N, C-alpha and C positions, 0 to 999 in steps of 0.2 A: 814606450810604455808596454808593459806586459800585463795582461789581465788574467785572473783566475776566478774560479767560482766563489772563493772566500777572500779575495783581496786583489792586490796588484803590486807591481814594481813600477814606480814612477820617478821622474826626475824633478827635483825642486830647486829653486834658487835660494830658498831660506833654509837655515840649519834647523834640524829637528833632532830629538833624542829618543832612544828606545823607551817605549812605554807612553809616549806622548799621544794624546788623542787629537784627531783631525777630522774635519768635515770634508767629505768628498762628494762632489756634485757631478752627475752625468749631464753635461750640457744639452745633449740631444733629447733626453727624456725628462730632464729637470728633477730626477730623483736624487735624494741626498741620503748618505749613510755616514755613520760615525765609524772611523777606522782607528786602529792603534798602530803606532810605528813599531815594527818588529825589529828592524835594524836599518842602519844608514851606512852606505858605502861611499867612500871617496877614493878614486883612483887618480893616478897622475895625469892620465889623458882625459878623464871624465869624472866629474864630481856631482854630488847631490842625488845619487840613486837611493831611493827609499823603498823598503819593503813594508807594505801596509796589509793589515788583516782586518776584515770587518769585525766589529764587536758583537754583532748578532747576524743570523742568516739574512741574506739580501738576494734571494732568488730573483733572477731577471734584471738585476741592477744594470748589467752591461748590455742587456738586450740580446743576449745569446744564451744558448744552452751549453752546459758543461757536463761531461760524464760524471756519474755519481762516484764519489770517492770509494764508497763501499763496493762497487762493482769493479772498478779498475784496479784496486789495490788488494783485493781479497786474496788471502793466503789459503792454500788447500788445507782441509781439515786433516789432523793426524788420524791414523788408523785406530789408535786406542788413546783414550784420554789419560794423561799422566796423573799421578797422585796430586790432589789439590794442594798439599803442603809444598810440593815442588814448584807450584806456580806462584807462590807467595811473593816473590820479588820480580816477577815479570810484568811488563807493561806493554800494551798494544796501542797503536795510534789509529 
């Protein structure tokens, strides 16, 4: 299992589909969150890996702290702001 601040990658024995909602329980803390299946992967050597994303923020669900996405992925600011019309089709994550 891999855990992230906004979800996890886990291995399931049951088949799931992208978009499906699941309840995920942290057995140590007994906290429960609703997750959405982002994608499911099946490999010849291993199957059932599922990428889950929390449907709403769940700070502390895993009982550990994660770096803020805003801090770790911040892009440097450009020296001059471009024309607003040039930004019309740009998206940032």
